Phi, psi and omega in degrees: 000130182288141178291139180295137177282128182283316186225127168255130175248116183257125181236113174284145184227125176218109180050067189252026182302320180298316180292331174296316180301324183278000175074025184295316184290323179298323180296319180294313181296317180297323177294312185298316185289350175270355182275162183266012177245162178281147182211165168220146178248112185256113183255120184247112180276124182267056177063041182301149181242009186243015180095002181300320181300318177298320179294323177295316179296319178298317181295320184281347184298125179082000179252106184293338181273002182248131176236140177246126178248132181260122179234155173283159186283102179236002181103173188294322183301301178301326179296317179292320177302316180299311183294315182293324180293318182275351176293157186239003184279153176285342171236135184227115181257136165246140186216153184281148181301323183284354177057042175302321165255113186291153186302332182299337181294349175299335179298337177277338185268321186304319177306326180288327174297321179293339177271001175103004175284134181271336172232128177235114189245134176292144182226137175260002189249331187278166183303133181103344179283154178226126180232140184230149171062022179273128177300145183302319183296324177293323180293318180292322178294322178295320177295319179296317180295316180296327176296312177303316182297317180294327179286325189256330191226308187236105181273150171085359179244127186279331185219101180274343194258357179296127185277049183215092187225138181246132183229150172281158176303320181298318178295317178302313184290335181272323189271312189300321179294342181269351183293140187245333189305321186243021181298325178242044184295139177251172180294144181245161174249351183234158174287142179204131181270308176079186184259036177306314183296324180294316179294321178302311182288325175302311181291321178302317178294313183299324182274359174084020178283143178282132182239132174243131177256122191239131180291137180227168172273137180214138176234139181289128177251120183296134180211154177258011183277341186258124169258102190307316183286308183297314182291324178297318178297316179297320180291322176298318178295327178290325174298317176299322179297320179300315176299318180295316178301322182291315180294329181277000177080017181285344181263020181288000000 
């Protein structure tokens, strides 16, 4: 009988050649293999067009704890759903490839899982958090978006968008099948994050799961993937869709 995997770390990947050069994935793997618990590193390629998939396969070769999942390019939300669903750990963390919040910060989250919280989310907003090198306009836009989210969808959480969240296997199995935003996702031509985190937390609250918001270290990584105006508008529209889905009874 196979030993239960304690921790699955799910990392979405889309055109990550620069981050490969910077050794981000090696840092995650090196940290995990030094721990005294069992783990798997689940790498989900979101239809990369720059050779990332080949680099992922090369990285995973000979590493039994590393799995590579190939997905078509539908954006970060569907990619995370695929990875979290196919992960096998009793605890499942998703984290960004660029490691804006480094993997070591999981040490702050795991104690809350042991206390019975089913979702433990990294936060850049609550007391004790540390954020570095973030442009002022990005910080203000993030605060405005979080305010909208708290008013319309998820109350009581200061930062819904930090890409560093730990979930129990039970929460994954209960929440992800009910998600609606990307149920009919189509192929994309552009990178897009979307309101995946908002829908995740909305459903977690609706289903009665205990959520802990934990301060983490985060540093801004410069990227050309984000269009502040265009992406903010699209995410706002997705928050409205979540409200509509709820009123329409889609989340039963």
